[in-house]
N, C-alpha and C positions, 0 to 999 in steps of 0.2 A: 504494500500500500504506500502511495506517495505522500499523502497529507493527512495529518490528524488536526482537525479544526477544533480549537478549544473555545467554548462559549460559556463564560461565567454569567450567571443570571440571578438577579435579585429584583423581582417585580413588585415587591411591596414598597411602601413609602419610606424614603430616607431623605435627609437634607440635600437640597439642590438636585434632586432627581429630575430626569426629563419626564414629560407627560406622555400619556397614551402608550405606556410601556408594553402592555399586553399585545396591542396591535403591532408595535415595532418588533417585538419578539417574533411574532408570526411572520412578519415581513423579512426579518433577518434569516430565519430558517428557510423561507421560500427562496431567497436569493442563493442559498447554498444548493438547494435542490435543483435550481435552474442552471447550475454551472455547466459549461460546455465540456470541461474536463471532469471526468466522473470517478477518478480513482482517489477516493477520500473516505474518511469517517468523520462524523460530527459528534463531539462529546459535549453535551449540555450539562454543565455543572451547577446545580442548584445551590445557591449560597443560603441554605437554611430556609428556602422559600417554598411554601406550599403551592403557590400559584404556578411557579415554574414546574414543580413536580406534576401538577395536574395537566398543564399544557403539553409537557414533554411526552406524557403517556399517550397522547392522541396521535403521534406520528407513527406511521407504519413502515417507513423505509428502513431496511435492516442496517443501513450505514449510520443511522442515528442512534446514539447511546445516551444514557442518562445516569448521572450519579448525583449524590447529595452529600454535602458536608454541613456540619453545624456552624451557624454564624458565630464569628468571633470579632466583629467590628468591621467598619468600612476600610477598604484598601489593605486588608490583611492577606488576601490572595490565597487562602486555603483552597478555594474552589478551583482557581486556575491550576494550582499545583497538583490537586487531585486529578484533574484532567490530564496533565502531563504524565502522571504516574500510570494512568490507564491507557495512554496513547500507544498505538502500534505502528503508526506511519513513520516513514523515513524522516519527514519534516513536520515540525510543529508550526501551525499558523493560527492566528487569533481573529475572532470576530466578536465585537461587543454586541450584546443582545438588542441594542437599540440603534444599530447601524445596519448597513447592507452592502452587498457586493454587486458590481456589474457582472454579467454572465460569463465573461472571459477572464475574471480575476485569477482563478487558479491556473488556467491555461497559460496566462502570461508568466506567472511564476514558474510553472513547470518548464516552459520553453527557455527560460533564462537561467535556470539553475544548472551549474556545471561543477558540482561537487563542493561548492562553497560551504563554509560553516554556517553562515547566515547571510541573508539579503534583506533589502527593504525597498520600498517604492514610495513615491509621494502619495498623498491621499487627496480627496476632493471634499470640499465643504460648501454648503449651500448658503449663499447670501446675495443680496441684491437681485433676487428672483432668478438666479442661475447658479450652476455648479462652477466652482472656481478651484483650480488646482492649488494645493498647499504644499510648498516645497519643504522637504525635510533633509537636513544635513546632519547626519548622526555624529560625525567627527567634530564639527564646530559647535553646533547647537546642542546636540546630545540630549534634547528634552522635547520630543514631539511624541505623538501617539505611538504606542507600541503595537497597535493592531495592524499596522502595515509592515510588520516584521515577520520574517519566516526563518526559523533556525533548525538545524539538524537535531534530531532527538538524541543522537549519540553524545552531544555535548554535555548532557546532564544538567542543563541550566534550569534553575527554578526561580520563581518570584520570591522576593523577600517580604518583610513585614514593616517596611519603612514608612508606612502611612501614605499621604497624598503624593509624595515623590517617588512612588514605586516604579513608574515608567522610567524615570531618570536612572534609577539604580539598576533596573534590568538592562538598559542600554550600556551602562558602565560594565556590567558583567560580560555582555556580548563583545564589547570592544577589546576584551582580553584575547579574543580569538581573532587572529589577523587575516584569515581568509574570508573576506566579506566584500560585498559590492552593492551598489544601488542598481536596481533594474528599472527599465522605463515602463510607463503606461499602466501602472496598477489601477485597479478599479475599486478601491476601498472608498465608500461613500459615508462620510461622517454626518450623522443625522441627530446626534444625541445632545447637542449643546443647548441647554435650557435657555429659553428666551427667544431672541430675534431670529436665530439661525436654525431653530428646531423645526424639523418637518416630519 
């Protein structure tokens, strides 16, 4: 199997959460099912969330798996790490439960992977009534969303418990592995920013 997709999900209320999260969760899963590249598993990791458990059990595609961890606070990452433990794919890739992918997202990553330890692409964010590409420079900026990152499972990388800066700290761990590159034209669509940019 090429990709293990890790989707941590907390659909209950918490501070600064996006709206319409049940709808967005279904939309995120639908965007995985619509992928033109089909060699994947999706591991939905419920962060102590009964709503996630209920919705996950409605999917019939055998490539979709579900696990649950007990909640231990925001940005503690036990759900993502449990997904990594269960993953069987060659590469780990992430999708937030309130975002979505274009249909060729996995195909683009698969076609551009040549044995690298990890890769990333830019993502897209909706504002001014259109999709705008958001540029990510992991070496210089080193703090953009990690859902547009894909890393080899063999690295044994896990998320820490650093709180809100968890994205930054994961990137710092990955930068220790020198065989990496940026790939073009990823189709990660950021939809979860609460307020003006949320769709």
